[in-house]
C-alpha positions as CSV (number, residue, x, y, z in Angstrom):
1,M,-0.1,0.0,0.0
2,H,2.9,2.4,0.5
3,K,3.5,2.5,-3.2
4,Y,0.1,4.0,-3.8
5,L,0.6,6.9,-1.3
6,F,1.9,9.3,-3.9
7,F,-1.0,8.5,-6.2
8,L,-3.6,9.0,-3.4
9,K,-2.2,12.4,-2.5
10,C,-2.0,13.6,-6.2
11,S,-5.4,12.3,-7.0
12,S,-6.9,13.9,-4.0
13,V,-5.6,17.3,-5.1
14,V,-6.8,16.8,-8.7
15,I,-10.3,15.7,-7.6
16,K,-10.4,18.9,-5.2
17,V,-9.5,21.2,-8.0
18,A,-12.1,19.5,-10.2
19,A,-14.7,19.9,-7.5
20,W,-14.1,23.6,-7.2
21,I,-14.1,24.0,-11.0
22,F,-17.6,22.4,-11.0
23,L,-18.7,24.6,-8.2
24,F,-17.5,27.7,-10.0
25,F,-19.2,26.6,-13.3
26,G,-22.5,26.0,-11.3
27,L,-22.3,29.4,-9.7
28,V,-21.8,31.1,-13.0
29,G,-24.5,29.2,-14.8
30,S,-27.0,29.7,-11.9
31,I,-26.3,33.5,-11.6
32,S,-26.8,33.8,-15.4
33,L,-30.2,31.9,-15.1
34,F,-31.2,33.9,-12.0
35,S,-30.4,37.2,-13.7
36,G,-32.4,36.5,-16.9
37,K,-29.5,36.7,-19.3
38,L,-30.6,33.5,-20.9
39,P,-34.0,34.4,-22.3
40,D,-35.1,30.9,-23.4
41,N,-34.9,29.3,-19.9
42,P,-37.0,30.1,-16.8
43,R,-35.3,31.4,-13.8
44,W,-36.3,28.4,-11.5
45,M,-33.8,26.3,-13.7
46,G,-31.1,28.2,-11.8
47,F,-32.1,26.5,-8.6
48,L,-31.9,23.1,-10.3
49,T,-28.6,23.9,-11.9
50,L,-27.1,25.1,-8.6
51,A,-28.5,22.0,-6.8
52,F,-26.9,19.7,-9.5
53,Y,-23.5,21.3,-9.3
54,L,-23.4,21.5,-5.5
55,F,-24.2,17.7,-5.5
56,I,-21.3,17.1,-7.9
57,F,-19.1,19.4,-5.8
58,F,-19.8,17.6,-2.5
59,F,-19.5,14.3,-4.1
60,F,-16.0,14.9,-5.5
61,F,-14.9,16.6,-2.3
62,L,-16.0,13.6,-0.3
63,V,-14.1,11.3,-2.5
64,A,-11.0,13.5,-2.2
65,K,-11.4,13.7,1.6
66,M,-11.7,9.9,1.7
67,A,-8.4,9.7,-0.3
68,D,-6.8,12.1,2.3
69,I,-8.1,9.9,5.2
70,L,-6.8,6.8,3.5
71,S,-3.3,8.2,2.8
72,G,-3.2,9.4,6.5
73,I,-4.0,5.8,7.6
74,I,-1.3,4.5,5.3
75,K,1.2,7.1,6.5
76,T,0.6,6.3,10.2
77,E,0.8,2.5,9.4
78,R,4.2,3.2,7.8
79,K,5.6,4.7,11.0
80,D,4.8,1.6,12.9
């Protein structure tokens, strides 16, 4: 398991960056829907868009947090 420690740390960082990018796109899309800049879509679609991107953000962030916890467990096991 020690050989996967670097992979877990790197993948955790990449997944966290992806989560923040999804959140940014969700906020930008929701704000544009709330403000009415997209005339073909109703404003309530902004709530659905925001909810969907928040779900994706929290899912990715949870996966990254589990990878951090797993790498911490492997690191403490390594010291023993």
